N, C-alpha and C positions, 0 to 999 in steps of 0.2 A: 504494500500500500504506500503510495506516494504521499508525503506530508505537504499539506497546504500551507505555504509560508504566511498566509493571512491569519492562520489559526495558531501560530507558534508564539511562545512566550519570548518577548524581547528582553535580553539580559545584557547589561553594559559590558563592554570589553574588559577583560581582566577580573570579572566578578568571580568570586570563589565561594562556593557553597559546600565545600568538602567537610565542614564541621557537621557531624552527624545530628546534632541538636538543632541546627539552624538551616538545614537544607531547604531549597525551594521545592515545593510540591504543587505543581500546577493542577488546578481543578476547575471544573465548570459548574454552572448551576442551571436548573430548569425551573421555571415558575409555573404554578398551576393556579391561576386566579379563577375562582368559581363562586357560585351563589350559595352553595351548602358545603359544610365540612365533609360530609360523606362523599360528595362529588370530587373534592380535592384528592382524597385518598384513593378513590376508584381510578381517577385519571393517572395518578402517580403510579399506582400498582400496574396498570396496563402499560404505561410507558417504560417502566423498569423491566417488565417482563419481555418487552420487545427489543430492548437494547442491552448490549453487553457492557454494563457499567458496574462499578463498585461504589455503593453509597458511602459517603463520608460523614454527612451531617444533614439535618433538616432544620428549617425554621418555620414559624407559623405566625401569621398576622391576621387580625380580625379588625375590620373597619366598619362602623355603623354608617348607614346612609349611602353606601356605594352599591352599584349594581352587582359587583363581584365583591361580596363582603368578606370572603375568606381567601387567603393566599398561602399556599404551601410552597415552600422553596426547598428544592432537593439539591444538595451539593454532592458532586460525584467526580470520579476519575474514570477514564476508559480502561477497560480490561484489555490487555494485549491479546492479539489473536494467537491461537496455539502455536503457529509456526514462528511467531515473533518472540515467544517466551523463551 
């Protein structure tokens, strides 16, 4: 699989993250803005099931008076393909 340069993490020249405790760990997030809490979890479940990702964390937001009152945010990393591992 070829890497899309537009999706890469830019790191300054000479940057050193070899210290085990402070290494850079690029991750992505996917938002699920919905009208009900149940719908947020249903959509997230379906999306994770269809994609080869490793869940890292989630966050939850509830806003009154908005059409999409709930927002589930899923933080993840991509799992390497078996031949890349």
